[in-house]
ZAMARGU-4260 file (C-alpha; in steps of 0.2 Angstrom, whole numbers, plus 5000, padded with zeros to 4 digits):
<rodrens>
0) 4921/4938/5037 | 4918/4934/5019 | 4933/4930/5008 | 4940/4944/4998 | 4936/4944/4979
5) 4954/4946/4976 | 4957/4929/4983 | 4952/4921/4967 | 4963/4933/4956 | 4981/4930/4952
10) 4992/4941/4963 | 4999/4950/4948 | 4982/4955/4942 | 4976/4960/4960 | 4992/4971/4962
15) 4989/4980/4945 | 4971/4984/4951 | 4976/4989/4969 | 4990/5000/4963 | 4977/5011/4955
20) 4967/5013/4971 | 4971/5029/4981 | 4985/5025/4993 | 4975/5033/5008 | 4963/5019/5007
25) 4975/5005/5009 | 4973/5005/5029 | 4955/5003/5026 | 4957/4989/5014 | 4970/4980/5025
30) 4956/4978/5038 | 4944/4968/5027 | 4955/4952/5026 | 4972/4945/5028 | 4973/4942/5010
35) 4970/4961/5006 | 4982/4966/5020 | 4996/4955/5012 | 4992/4962/4995 | 4993/4981/5000
40) 5008/4979/5011 | 5018/4969/4997 | 5034/4978/4990 | 5027/4973/4973 | 5012/4985/4974
45) 5024/5000/4978 | 5035/4995/4963 | 5019/4996/4951 | 5014/5012/4959 | 5032/5019/4955
50) 5030/5014/4937 | 5013/5023/4937 | 5022/5038/4945 | 5008/5040/4958 | 5018/5046/4973
55) 5030/5060/4977 | 5038/5070/4991 | 5036/5088/4995 | 5052/5095/5003 | 5054/5113/5010
60) 5070/5122/5014 | 5069/5138/5025 | 5080/5153/5021 | 5081/5166/5035 | 5087/5184/5030
65) 5099/5189/5043 | 5096/5208/5039 | 5077/5208/5043 | 5074/5191/5050 | 5061/5186/5037
70) 5058/5167/5034 | 5056/5162/5016 | 5052/5143/5012 | 5058/5136/4996 | 5049/5120/4990
75) 5055/5105/4980 | 5048/5089/4974 | 5056/5071/4973 | 5046/5062/4960 | 5049/5048/4948
80) 5057/5053/4931 | 5049/5050/4915 | 5065/5042/4908 | 5066/5023/4912 | 5085/5025/4915
85) 5087/5018/4933 | 5101/5030/4937 | 5089/5044/4935 | 5074/5037/4942 | 5071/5051/4954
90) 5070/5069/4950 | 5073/5083/4963 | 5063/5098/4956 | 5060/5116/4962 | 5041/5120/4963
95) 5033/5137/4964 | 5023/5135/4981 | 5020/5151/4989 | 5010/5151/5005 | 4996/5164/5003
100) 4997/5171/5021 | 5011/5183/5021 | 5008/5188/5039 | 5013/5171/5045 | 5031/5175/5052
105) 5035/5157/5056 | 5031/5141/5045 | 5013/5134/5048 | 5010/5116/5053 | 5007/5105/5037
110) 4999/5089/5035 | 4997/5079/5019 | 4982/5068/5014 | 4981/5061/4997 | 4987/5073/4984
115) 4984/5088/4995 | 4994/5098/5008 | 4985/5106/5023 | 4993/5122/5030 | 4986/5125/5048
120) 4991/5143/5052 | 4996/5149/5069 | 5013/5148/5075 | 5019/5163/5086 | 5004/5173/5081
125) 4987/5165/5085 | 4977/5161/5070 | 4962/5150/5065 | 4966/5150/5046 | 4967/5134/5035
130) 4974/5134/5018 | 4974/5119/5006 | 4986/5116/4992 | 4982/5104/4978 | 4997/5096/4971
135) 4988/5091/4955 | 4984/5109/4950 | 4997/5118/4960 | 4985/5130/4967 | 4979/5135/4985
140) 4961/5137/4991 | 4956/5143/5008 | 4947/5130/5019 | 4935/5133/5033 | 4942/5142/5049
145) 4945/5133/5065 | 4933/5137/5080 | 4947/5146/5089 | 4964/5154/5086 | 4978/5142/5090
150) 4997/5146/5090 | 5010/5134/5096 | 5002/5118/5094 | 5003/5100/5088 | 4995/5094/5072
155) 4992/5076/5066 | 4982/5065/5054 | 4973/5051/5062 | 4961/5041/5050 | 4952/5054/5040
160) 4953/5068/5052 | 4967/5081/5055 | 4968/5085/5074 | 4974/5101/5081 | 4979/5100/5099
165) 4984/5114/5111 | 4989/5132/5107 | 4974/5139/5115 | 4972/5156/5123 | 4963/5163/5139
170) 4957/5145/5144 | 4946/5143/5129 | 4936/5127/5128 | 4943/5123/5110 | 4959/5116/5117
175) 4958/5102/5103 | 4948/5101/5087 | 4948/5091/5072 | 4945/5093/5053 | 4935/5080/5045
180) 4942/5077/5028 | 4926/5069/5022 | 4914/5083/5027 | 4927/5097/5026 | 4921/5103/5043
185) 4929/5107/5060 | 4922/5099/5076 | 4927/5098/5094 | 4939/5085/5100 | 4942/5078/5118
190) 4950/5090/5129 | 4968/5085/5133 | 4970/5077/5150 | 4980/5082/5159 | 4981/5099/5151
195) 4999/5104/5145 | 5008/5114/5132 | 5011/5105/5115 | 5025/5116/5109 | 5033/5102/5098
200) 5049/5102/5088 | 5040/5089/5076 | 5023/5080/5076 | 5019/5062/5070 | 5004/5051/5071
205) 5006/5034/5080 | 4994/5021/5087 | 4979/5033/5082 | 4987/5047/5093 | 4995/5064/5089
210) 5013/5063/5096 | 5023/5079/5099 | 5042/5076/5099 | 5050/5089/5110 | 5069/5093/5109
215) 5067/5102/5126 | 5066/5088/5139 | 5069/5075/5126 | 5051/5068/5127 | 5037/5063/5117
220) 5019/5067/5122 | 5005/5058/5114 | 4987/5064/5114 | 4974/5050/5112 | 4961/5056/5099
225) 4948/5045/5106 | 4947/5051/5124 | 4960/5066/5126 | 4971/5056/5138 | 4989/5061/5137
230) 5004/5049/5139 | 5022/5050/5135 | 5039/5042/5134 | 5057/5048/5133 | 5069/5051/5118
235) 5087/5046/5118 | 5096/5060/5128 | 5114/5058/5122 | 5112/5065/5105 | 5102/5078/5095
240) 5090/5076/5080 | 5084/5087/5067 | 5065/5091/5066 | 5063/5083/5048 | 5073/5067/5053
245) 5057/5060/5060 | 5044/5049/5052 | 5031/5035/5054 | 5030/5020/5042 | 5018/5006/5045
250) 5014/5013/5063 | 5033/5013/5068 | 5041/5029/5074 | 5059/5032/5067 | 5071/5045/5072
255) 5088/5048/5065 | 5102/5053/5076 | 5119/5058/5069 | 5128/5048/5083 | 5117/5032/5084
260) 5110/5032/5066 | 5092/5027/5062 | 5082/5022/5077 | 5065/5015/5080 | 5054/5015/5095
265) 5048/4997/5101 | 5031/5001/5109 | 5030/4983/5116 | 5047/4984/5125 | 5045/5003/5127
270) 5063/5006/5122 | 5073/5014/5107 | 5082/5002/5096 | 5094/5004/5081 | 5089/4998/5064
275) 5101/4984/5059 | 5111/4984/5044 | 5115/5002/5041 | 5132/5003/5049 | 5140/5008/5032
280) 5130/5024/5030 | 5139/5040/5033 | 5134/5050/5048 | 5126/5066/5044 | 5116/5079/5053
285) 5103/5089/5043 | 5092/5076/5036 | 5074/5073/5030 | 5064/5057/5030 | 5047/5051/5023
290) 5039/5035/5016 | 5042/5034/4997 | 5035/5019/4987 | 5035/5008/5002 | 5053/5013/5007
295) 5061/5026/5018 | 5068/5041/5008 | 5083/5047/5017 | 5088/5065/5011 | 5103/5075/5018
300) 5113/5090/5014 | 5131/5084/5009 | 5148/5091/5015 | 5152/5095/4997 | 5151/5113/4993
305) 5147/5118/4975 | 5155/5134/4969 | 5157/5140/4987 | 5139/5145/4990 | 5129/5129/4988
310) 5127/5112/4996 | 5124/5096/4988 | 5107/5087/4992 | 5108/5068/4992 | 5096/5054/4994
315) 5096/5035/4999 | 5081/5023/4998 | 5080/5011/5013 | 5070/4996/5013 | 5064/4991/5030
320) 5060/4973/5036 | 5053/4969/5053 | 5057/4952/5060 | 5058/4944/5078 | 5076/4951/5080
325) 5070/4969/5076 | 5070/4979/5061 | 5083/4977/5047 | 5087/4991/5034 | 5094/4989/5017
330) 5101/5005/5010 | 5102/5008/4991 | 5117/5017/4984 | 5116/5036/4987 | 5110/5047/4973
335) 5115/5065/4971 | 5099/5075/4968 | 5105/5093/4966 | 5110/5107/4976 | 5103/5122/4987
340) 5111/5138/4994 | 5122/5134/5010 | 5110/5144/5021 | 5095/5133/5017 | 5088/5123/5032
345) 5077/5108/5030 | 5059/5112/5036 | 5046/5099/5030 | 5046/5083/5021 | 5029/5076/5016
350) 5023/5061/5006 | 5010/5065/4993 | 5000/5052/4984 | 4986/5050/4971
</rodrens>
């Protein structure tokens, strides 16, 4: 393979250029050469992107009205502040994001790609509707409908395609389909084999597979997007986890357990391992995790109650470093982001990047 043109450039110049490339293209760039792979995985490129304020998190809390059972999501963003003051580098801001489909009685599946969020309808009520939210304009547009109605299902982003698996009715042939983000069209995907329900508590993409994490049975079922084969492995059974306390960074699956702390799945040894170095972190339960400028953003609702009716929202940034001994975590000091009403439950946490 020919050498990369970045080989002849000073690293600081190469980082400045690559930091302005859309982050969704980094996995493609990493395939061209070892030099490019090293450049796009360097912490320095994430530091430059943070100065450019390229990335953000979209976080939703769900409020359920006890009188009528209506579920109402409330959205916030975590983004770099305009002020250079290090103590206020991240801002937790409420945003007006109202899902257009008022008939959706449960939250839809959501996938982020670049600056957009894709809302795939169909939870308890079957649907084929797709809505797309552009974080740059703050507006929704309706995308093309799926080939069939889906309801309880698993959804994951693999490469430049969003895969929808399961949730079919009446033995329809469309048990899996994918949305090509380049052509903006739906197309058939391999039928799951063996066929099974994909009623997941949380979904992630790992090893080019859509993986459904299920609280019931404490298992992970993975659908291979290339041939439809389904495999699985177990979750730790001695503790519980919250649906937003799950994320994948650099193709490593992380799950947070209140008892054990932050854990990761070693695909080579096929076992769960604890992230080293985080013993001093306070054990919490309702958490959310996502990649944020090359680190793991760890958010939780604190024990402190504000005015008797609100709970504090805190955040830590955790740097993750893999070595022969496992994965080491270095946690930055906790930062108080704001507060939300006590009844709000974390529902989604998604990385959005330009």
